[in-house]
C-alpha positions in Angstrom: -19.1 16.3 -0.3 -19.5 18.5 2.4 -17.1 20.9 3.6 -16.2 20.8 7.3 -18.7 17.8 8.1 -18.5 15.5 10.8 -17.7 12.0 10.4 -21.2 10.0 10.7 -21.9 6.5 11.4 -21.0 4.1 8.4 -23.7 1.3 7.5 -22.7 -2.0 7.4 -22.9 -3.6 3.7 -23.8 -6.8 3.2 -20.9 -9.5 2.1 -21.3 -10.8 -1.2 -22.5 -14.1 -1.4 -20.2 -16.8 -1.8 -19.8 -19.9 -4.4 -19.7 -23.6 -3.7 -16.4 -25.1 -4.2 -16.1 -26.6 -7.9 -18.7 -24.3 -9.5 -18.1 -22.9 -12.9 -16.5 -19.3 -12.8 -18.9 -16.7 -14.9 -17.2 -14.7 -17.4 -14.8 -12.0 -15.7 -17.0 -9.0 -16.7 -19.7 -10.4 -14.5 -17.4 -11.7 -11.7 -15.6 -8.1 -11.3 -18.4 -6.1 -9.7 -19.1 -9.1 -7.1 -15.4 -9.7 -6.4 -15.1 -6.1 -5.9 -18.0 -5.6 -3.4 -17.1 -9.0 -1.7 -13.2 -7.8 -1.1 -14.9 -4.7 0.3 -17.2 -6.4 2.7 -16.5 -7.7 6.2 -16.6 -11.4 5.3 -13.7 -12.9 6.7 -11.0 -14.8 4.5 -11.9 -18.8 4.7 -9.4 -21.0 6.1 -6.7 -22.1 3.6 -3.8 -24.7 3.7 -0.7 -23.2 4.0 1.2 -22.6 0.9 5.2 -22.5 1.8 7.3 -20.5 -0.2 8.9 -22.5 -3.3 12.5 -22.3 -4.6 12.9 -19.6 -7.1 11.9 -21.5 -10.1 13.7 -19.8 -12.6 17.3 -21.8 -13.1 18.8 -20.1 -16.4 22.6 -19.0 -16.6 23.4 -16.3 -13.7 24.9 -13.1 -15.7 27.3 -11.3 -13.5 26.4 -7.3 -13.2 29.3 -5.4 -15.6 30.0 -1.9 -16.7 31.6 1.1 -15.4 29.7 3.6 -13.2 28.5 5.9 -15.4 28.7 4.0 -18.7 25.5 2.2 -18.2 22.5 1.7 -16.5 23.7 0.2 -13.4 21.0 -2.7 -12.8 23.2 -3.9 -9.8 22.5 -0.8 -7.9 18.9 -0.3 -9.2 17.6 -4.0 -8.3 19.9 -3.5 -4.8 18.0 -0.6 -4.1 14.4 -1.9 -5.2 13.5 -5.2 -5.0 16.4 -7.1 -3.4 16.0 -9.1 0.0 18.7 -7.4 2.2 21.9 -9.4 2.8 22.2 -11.5 5.7 18.6 -11.9 6.8 16.0 -14.2 5.6 14.4 -11.5 3.3 10.8 -11.7 4.6 11.4 -7.9 5.3 12.3 -5.7 2.5 12.6 -2.1 1.8 10.1 -2.6 -0.9 6.5 -3.5 1.2 4.2 -6.3 0.5 0.9 -7.8 2.0 1.8 -10.1 4.5 5.6 -9.7 3.6 4.9 -12.6 1.1 6.3 -10.6 -1.9 4.6 -11.9 -4.9 6.2 -9.5 -7.6 8.7 -10.9 -9.7 10.4 -8.7 -12.4 11.3 -9.9 -15.9 14.2 -7.7 -17.6 14.0 -7.4 -21.3 17.5 -5.2 -21.9 18.9 -3.8 -24.9 22.6 -2.2 -24.9 23.7 0.4 -22.6 23.2 -1.5 -19.3 25.6 -3.4 -16.8 24.0 -6.8 -18.5 24.4 -8.0 -21.9 21.3 -7.5 -23.9 18.6 -10.2 -23.6 15.7 -11.7 -21.2 16.6 -12.1 -17.8 14.6 -12.7 -14.4 15.4 -11.6 -11.1 15.5 -13.5 -8.3 15.4 -11.0 -5.3 17.1 -13.4 -2.4 20.1 -13.9 -4.4 20.4 -10.6 -6.3 21.1 -12.4 -9.5 19.6 -12.2 -12.9 19.1 -15.5 -14.6 19.1 -14.9 -18.4 16.2 -16.6 -20.1 17.1 -15.8 -23.8 18.7 -13.5 -26.6 17.2 -9.9 -27.8 15.6 -9.1 -30.8 17.7 -7.5 -33.5 17.4 -3.8 -33.4 16.0 -3.4 -30.0 16.9 0.3 -28.6 19.0 0.6 -25.5 17.9 0.8 -22.1 15.9 -1.7 -19.8 12.7 -2.6 -19.7 11.2 -4.4 -16.4 7.7 -6.5 -16.5 6.3 -7.0 -13.3 4.3 -10.2 -12.7 2.8 -11.8 -9.6 2.3 -15.3 -8.5 -0.7 -15.1 -6.6 -0.9 -18.7 -4.6 0.5 -17.5 -1.5 -1.0 -14.3 -1.6 -4.8 -16.1 -2.1 -4.1 -18.6 0.5 -3.5 -15.9 3.0 -6.2 -13.4 2.0 -8.3 -15.6 0.1 -11.2 -13.2 -1.6 -9.4 -9.9 -0.6 -6.1 -11.0 -1.9 -6.3 -9.9 -5.6 -6.6 -6.0 -4.9 -3.5 -6.8 -2.7 -1.8 -8.1 -5.2 -2.4 -5.0 -7.4 -1.0 -2.9 -4.8 1.9 -5.0 -4.3 2.9 -4.3 -8.1 2.4 -0.5 -7.7 4.6 -0.8 -4.5 7.3 -2.5 -6.8 6.9 -0.3 -9.6 7.9 3.1 -7.3 10.7 1.1 -6.1 12.2 0.3 -9.3 11.2 4.0 -10.4 12.7 5.5 -7.2 16.2 3.5 -7.5 16.4 4.3 -11.2 15.4 8.1 -11.3 18.8 9.6 -9.8 20.5 7.9 -12.6 18.3 7.6 -15.4 14.9 8.6 -17.4 12.2 6.3 -15.8 9.2 5.8 -17.5 6.1 3.7 -15.7 3.0 2.3 -17.8 -0.1 1.0 -15.3 -2.3 0.3 -18.2 0.0 -1.7 -20.9 -2.1 -4.9 -22.2 -1.6 -7.8 -19.9 -1.2 -10.1 -22.9 1.5 -8.1 -24.9 2.9 -7.8 -21.7 3.5 -11.5 -21.4 4.5 -12.1 -24.6 6.7 -9.4 -24.5 8.6 -11.3 -21.2 8.6 -14.4 -23.3 5.6 -16.3 -21.1 2.8 -17.9 -22.0 -0.6 -16.2 -20.8 -2.2 -17.3 -17.5 -5.1 -19.5 -19.0 -2.8 -21.7 -21.2 0.0 -21.3 -18.7 -0.4 -24.8 -17.4 -0.4 -26.5 -20.7 2.6 -25.0 -22.0 4.5 -25.5 -18.8 2.8 -27.8 -16.6 4.2 -28.2 -12.9 4.9 -24.3 -12.8 2.9 -21.6 -11.2 1.6 -19.1 -13.7 2.3 -15.5 -13.4 0.1 -12.6 -14.5 1.9 -9.4 -15.6 0.5 -5.9 -14.4 2.6 -3.0 -14.8 6.0 -2.2 -16.6 9.2 0.0 -16.0 11.4 1.6 -18.5 14.7 2.9 -17.7 16.9 4.8 -20.2 20.0 6.8 -20.3 19.3 10.5 -19.1 18.5 12.7 -22.2 18.5 9.9 -24.7 16.1 10.0 -27.6 13.1 7.9 -27.0 10.9 6.5 -29.9 7.4 7.1 -30.2 6.6 4.1 -27.4 8.7 1.2 -25.7 9.4 -1.8 -27.4 6.9 -4.1 -26.3 6.0 -5.3 -29.9 9.6 -5.8 -30.7 9.8 -8.1 -27.6 6.6 -9.7 -28.3 7.6 -11.0 -31.6 10.4 -13.3 -30.4 9.7 -16.6 -30.0 8.9 -17.5 -26.0 11.9 -17.6 -23.9 13.2 -20.5 -21.5 10.8 -22.1 -19.0 10.8 -22.2 -15.3 11.4 -25.4 -13.3 8.4 -27.8 -12.4 7.8 -27.8 -8.8 5.9 -30.2 -6.8 2.3 -28.7 -5.6 2.6 -26.3 -8.7 1.0 -28.4 -11.1 -2.2 -29.3 -8.8 -5.5 -27.9 -9.7 -5.8 -24.4 -8.1 -8.6 -23.9 -5.4 -11.7 -22.1 -6.7 -10.4 -18.7 -4.9 -7.0 -18.8 -6.9 -8.6 -19.9 -10.0 -10.7 -16.8 -10.0 -8.2 -14.3 -8.9 -5.9 -15.5 -11.6 -9.1 -15.4 -13.9 -9.9 -11.7 -12.6 -6.5 -10.0 -13.0 -6.1 -11.8 -16.5 -9.6 -10.5 -17.2 -8.5 -6.6 -15.9 -4.9 -6.5 -17.5 -6.4 -7.1 -21.0 -6.5 -3.8 -22.8 -8.2 -3.1 -25.9 -7.4 0.1 -28.2 -4.1 0.9 -26.8 -1.8 -2.4 -26.2 1.4 -0.7 -25.6 -0.2 1.4 -22.8 0.5 5.3 -21.4 3.7 5.9 -20.0 4.7 8.4 -17.4 7.7 9.7 -16.7 8.9 9.1 -12.7 8.8 12.3 -11.1 11.5 13.4 -8.5 10.2 12.5 -5.0 11.8 14.5 -2.3 15.4 13.0 -3.7 15.7 10.2 -1.3 19.1 8.9 -1.0 20.3 5.5 -1.6 20.3 5.1 2.4 16.5 6.4 2.4 15.8 3.5 -0.3 17.7 1.1 1.4 16.2 1.6 5.0 12.5 2.5 4.5 10.8 -0.2 6.6 7.1 -0.6 7.9 7.8 0.6 11.4 6.0 -1.4 14.0 2.5 0.5 15.2 4.0 1.6 18.7 6.3 3.6 16.8 3.6 5.5 15.0 1.8 7.5 17.6 3.2 10.8 17.3 1.5 13.3 15.1 4.0 14.6 12.2 3.6 18.3 11.5 1.4 19.7 9.1 4.2 21.0 7.1 5.4 17.7 6.5 2.1 16.1 5.9 1.6 18.5 3.2 4.7 17.7 1.4 4.0 14.1 1.7 0.4 14.7 0.6 1.9 16.7 -2.8 4.0 13.9 -3.5 1.2 11.2 -3.8 -0.9 13.6 -5.7 2.0 14.5 -8.2 3.2 10.8 -8.7 0.4 10.3 -11.2 -2.4 13.0 -11.3 -5.1 10.9 -12.7 -4.6 8.8 -10.2 -7.1 8.4 -6.7 -8.0 11.2 -4.7 -6.1 11.9 -1.4 -6.8 12.7 2.0 -5.2 12.6 5.4 -6.5 11.8 8.8 -4.8 13.5 11.3 -4.6 13.1 15.1 -3.6 15.1 17.8 -4.4 18.5 18.8 -6.4 19.5 15.9 -7.9 15.8 14.7 -10.1 15.7 11.3 -9.7 14.8 7.9 -7.7 17.1 5.7 -7.0 17.9 1.9 -4.3 19.9 0.0 -5.3 23.6 -0.1 -6.6 24.9 -3.2 -4.2 27.2 -5.0 -2.0 27.4 -2.0 0.5 25.2 -0.3 -0.7 23.6 3.1 -3.6 21.5 4.0 -7.6 22.3 4.1 -10.0 20.8 6.6 -12.4 18.8 5.1 -13.8 17.5 7.9 -13.5 17.7 11.7 -13.2 15.0 14.4 -11.2 12.3 15.0 -11.5 9.6 12.1 -8.6 7.3 13.3 -11.1 4.8 15.0 -13.6 4.4 12.2 -10.5 4.0 10.1 -9.4 1.0 12.2 -12.6 -0.7 12.0 -12.6 -0.5 8.1 -8.9 -1.5 8.0 -9.6 -5.2 8.7 -9.8 -4.1 12.6 -6.1 -3.0 13.0 -6.8 -0.9 16.6 -3.5 0.6 16.5 -4.7 2.7 13.6 -6.7 4.6 16.1 -3.7 6.0 17.8 -1.4 6.4 14.7 -0.2 10.2 14.3 -1.7 10.5 10.7 -3.0 8.4 8.0 -2.7 9.3 4.3 -5.6 7.8 2.4 -6.1 7.0 -1.4 -9.5 6.9 -2.3 -12.1 6.5 -5.5 -12.6 3.4 -7.4 -16.8 3.2 -7.6 -18.5 0.0 -7.1 -19.3 0.2 -10.7 -16.0 1.0 -11.9 -14.9 -0.8 -15.3 -11.8 -2.9 -15.2 -9.5 -0.3 -16.3 -10.2 2.0 -13.5 -10.2 -0.8 -11.1 -6.8 -1.9 -12.1 -5.3 1.6 -12.6 -6.9 2.8 -9.1 -5.0 0.0 -7.1 -1.9 0.1 -9.3 -1.7 3.8 -9.0 -2.4 4.2 -5.1 0.3 1.4 -4.4 2.7 3.3 -6.7 1.9 6.6 -4.9 2.3 5.0 -1.2 5.0 3.6 -2.1 6.9 7.0 -3.6 5.2 8.7 -0.4 6.8 6.6 2.1 10.2 6.9 0.3 9.7 10.5 0.8 8.5 10.3 4.5 11.7 8.0 5.2 13.7 10.7 3.7 11.7 13.4 6.2 12.8 11.4 9.1 8.9 10.0 9.4 8.3 6.3 10.4 5.4 5.0 8.1 3.6 1.6 7.4 1.3 0.9 4.6 -2.5 -0.2 5.2 -3.7 -2.3 2.2 -6.8 -4.1 3.1 -10.2 -2.1 3.9 -13.6 -3.1 4.3 -16.9 -1.2 4.2 -14.5 2.0 3.8 -17.0 4.2 1.8 -15.2 7.5 2.8 -17.5 9.5 0.3 -21.0 8.4 2.1 -19.3 8.8 5.4 -18.9 12.4 4.8 -22.4 13.0 3.2 -21.9 12.2 -0.3 -23.1 9.3 -2.3 -22.6 6.5 -1.6 -20.4 4.0 -3.1 -18.5 6.3 -5.2 -15.4 7.4 -3.2 -13.7 3.9 -1.2 -10.7 4.0 0.6 -8.1 1.8 -1.8 -5.1 2.1 0.0 -3.5 4.0 3.3 0.0 5.0 4.8 -0.1 5.2 8.4 2.8 8.0 9.6 4.1 9.3 13.1 7.2 11.9 13.7 9.9 10.0 15.1 10.3 10.1 18.9 12.1 12.6 20.7 13.6 13.5 24.1 10.5 15.6 24.7 7.8 13.1 23.6 6.4 12.2 26.7 4.8 15.8 27.4 4.1 16.5 24.1 2.2 13.4 23.4 0.3 13.7 26.5 -0.7 17.2 25.9 -1.8 16.1 22.3 -3.5 13.3 23.9 -5.7 15.7 26.2 -6.4 17.8 23.4 -7.7 15.2 21.2 -9.9 13.8 24.1 -11.7 16.9 24.4 -11.9 17.3 20.3 -15.0 16.2 18.8 -14.9 13.0 17.6 -16.5 10.8 14.8 -18.6 8.2 15.9 -17.4 4.7 15.6 -19.3 2.6 13.5 -21.6 0.5 15.7 -20.0 -2.9 14.1 -16.7 -1.8 15.6 -16.7 -3.5 19.0 -17.2 -6.8 17.1 -14.2 -6.6 14.9 -11.6 -8.7 15.7 -8.4 -7.5 17.0 -5.6 -8.2 14.7 -2.0 -9.2 16.5 0.4 -6.1 15.3 2.5 -7.2 12.8 0.2 -9.7 11.4 -2.3 -7.4 10.1 -3.0 -7.1 6.0 -0.6 -4.9 4.4 1.3 -3.3 2.2 
């Protein structure tokens, strides 16, 4: 990639061809490259029947949270600060972001001793903030809590079509970050984004997706994608989390059958489930790699409860570069082997910035205002063209193997979740950006096409101040006179997306 290059026009890439309804799905290894290209193409999602939110399907006995503060892992606090819907609200907008505010991620809790719930298998209802017991724990399970994160894909696929499956991975990464951030102040936290999906299913007492409807007809399959473990600070940890011990137990209680859940899935939903099941399967290291959750600016409980996706009009003021460098460092530090990171900045010095090598601060990667191009790439969300700054995760080549596709998206969601919490603690406004089309950042900067695709983003804005008007006016004037990137020629044809309805996280 060329240092200090200007952003050139980006050639339009052809959309991947679609298939007729009812055709037989190819093997998932053959489906993945085409599905990845299709999700990144400008092809608009097809209209689908609306899928309403169904009642929470798990209705096992509700166990109240107990335990004295400091004597057990406080699951009441951890879940309330991470996944719970705020009390007294419809529950659509929560601290943890989700594409379209659909919240497809579910948390299955596998608990040993030392938690504020008795040992056993549970599933968490975020609307009621309740844990439903599904079965006992195996003998000899070590202390601590293990959360297996699954996705129920139907509503996200109905809303986003062929673009849904990457968004489900991003959603899961955000949920993992929310749990890790809430737990890290009082517990040691490990996160796995690459544990074997079938092993996670067995550990949670769930059938694998291909056999789910045969085992539990009339219920919606859930696909496991990640796991988070909490243990007491300083307690000894065995070689790996006890997934195999949990998997050895018999299957736990079933969800309640619901009307519509037993219907033959549309081809798009079947393809998304088929693909996610495939990319979550791991050979060689089924227990996965477990990473300690880093401390990310020490957000307070209030920061975790109040973080939200800000409305676009609150994101127009560029943050200070020193604050941006701290947020960029957070994203890079969360998972060093994850995607690469760049910041697009507006204001008086528009351009693309990366972390300065060997010293604090930012280094110029390209000059000119990239935000109009980013707005075109991000499903035509024109408000991004005036955002103060946009943090970008990029990588995941077009020929990436399934493990890279899975880890790139999960790690991007996980890191953006941590970065958003850090931004909230610093007083900044933020809004995750999930869906990207034709967003070949590497090629736009003169690199080899197909190697550096934008996977995820986080729009950032400084909070309004009493001096906001003159400062904004000066910044706008300076940005107007600065060299700007040329928006791709197709940008004018991109449909405007109403604020608040765009694709996110």
